[in-house]
C-alpha positions as CSV (number, residue, x, y, z in Angstrom):
1,X,-5.1,-50.3,21.8
2,X,-1.7,-49.1,20.0
3,X,-1.4,-49.5,16.5
4,X,2.0,-49.3,14.7
5,X,2.3,-48.2,10.8
6,X,5.6,-47.0,9.4
7,X,7.4,-47.2,12.4
8,X,4.8,-44.5,13.8
9,X,2.6,-45.4,17.2
10,X,-1.0,-44.3,16.9
11,X,-3.3,-44.5,20.0
12,X,-6.7,-45.4,19.3
13,X,-9.8,-45.3,21.7
14,X,-12.4,-47.3,20.9
15,X,-15.5,-46.9,23.6
16,X,-19.2,-45.7,22.8
17,X,-18.8,-44.7,19.4
18,X,-17.6,-47.2,16.5
19,X,-14.1,-45.0,16.0
20,X,-11.8,-42.2,17.1
21,X,-8.3,-41.8,16.4
22,X,-6.0,-40.1,18.1
23,X,-2.3,-39.5,16.4
24,X,1.3,-38.6,18.0
25,X,1.3,-35.6,15.6
26,X,2.1,-32.5,17.2
27,X,1.0,-29.1,15.6
28,X,3.8,-26.5,16.7
29,X,4.6,-23.0,16.7
30,X,7.7,-22.0,14.7
31,X,10.1,-20.2,17.5
32,X,11.0,-16.9,17.5
33,X,14.6,-16.6,16.1
34,X,17.8,-15.7,18.4
35,X,17.6,-12.4,17.3
36,X,14.1,-11.3,18.8
37,X,13.4,-11.8,22.2
38,X,9.8,-11.6,24.4
39,X,10.4,-11.8,27.9
40,X,9.1,-12.7,30.8
41,X,6.8,-15.7,30.3
42,X,4.2,-15.8,31.9
43,X,3.6,-12.2,32.4
44,X,0.7,-10.0,33.9
45,X,1.0,-6.5,32.9
46,X,3.7,-5.9,30.8
47,X,5.1,-8.4,27.5
48,X,8.9,-7.1,26.9
49,X,10.3,-7.1,23.5
50,X,13.3,-6.5,22.2
51,X,14.4,-6.6,18.3
52,X,18.5,-6.5,17.2
53,X,19.6,-3.0,15.7
54,X,17.0,-1.0,16.7
55,X,14.5,-2.8,13.6
56,X,11.2,-2.3,13.5
57,X,8.6,-5.2,13.7
58,X,4.8,-5.5,13.5
59,X,3.5,-7.5,16.6
60,X,-0.1,-9.1,17.0
61,X,-1.3,-10.8,19.5
62,X,-3.6,-14.0,19.2
63,X,-5.9,-15.8,21.8
64,X,-6.2,-19.4,21.8
65,X,-9.0,-19.6,18.9
66,X,-6.9,-17.2,16.5
67,X,-8.9,-14.0,17.1
68,X,-6.9,-11.0,16.9
69,X,-6.4,-9.4,20.2
70,X,-3.9,-6.5,19.5
71,X,-1.8,-5.5,16.2
72,X,1.0,-2.5,16.8
73,X,4.3,-1.8,15.9
74,X,7.4,-2.0,18.0
75,X,11.1,-0.8,17.4
76,X,14.0,-1.9,19.5
77,X,13.3,-2.3,22.7
78,X,9.7,-2.0,24.3
79,X,7.0,-3.2,26.4
80,X,3.4,-4.3,25.1
81,X,0.8,-3.6,27.9
82,X,-1.2,-6.4,28.1
83,X,-2.8,-5.5,31.6
84,X,-6.2,-5.3,29.9
85,X,-6.5,-9.1,28.0
86,X,-8.2,-11.9,30.1
87,X,-5.9,-14.4,32.0
88,X,-5.3,-17.3,29.4
89,X,-2.8,-18.7,26.4
90,X,-1.9,-16.4,23.8
91,X,0.3,-16.4,20.4
92,X,2.2,-13.5,19.6
93,X,3.2,-13.2,16.0
94,X,6.5,-11.2,15.6
95,X,7.1,-10.3,12.2
96,X,6.7,-13.7,10.6
97,X,7.7,-15.5,13.6
98,X,5.1,-17.0,16.3
99,X,5.4,-18.1,20.2
100,X,3.0,-18.4,22.8
101,X,2.9,-16.8,26.3
102,X,1.0,-17.3,29.1
103,X,-1.1,-14.3,31.4
104,X,-1.7,-15.9,34.5
């Protein structure tokens, strides 16, 4: 069942429970600026980080439920050893910008 309100469409599922609402709103992660790069994604052992002009960066890695996995400082081009973390989807915070990466 679809309900339209204020030019937005919401899907409503009603089965065995009185009301459950699903909306088309999406949570998002702020993209890293064009200045800062991480690669390769997905990656298994090393997550490479590149900041322009050898800028210092605070790098934090969180699991999908928000638990801190790693907190470190990096400068310029460097790599982070992620071989010891389990497979899954992770959030990388570089200074105040965030993105996700996958470890298969």
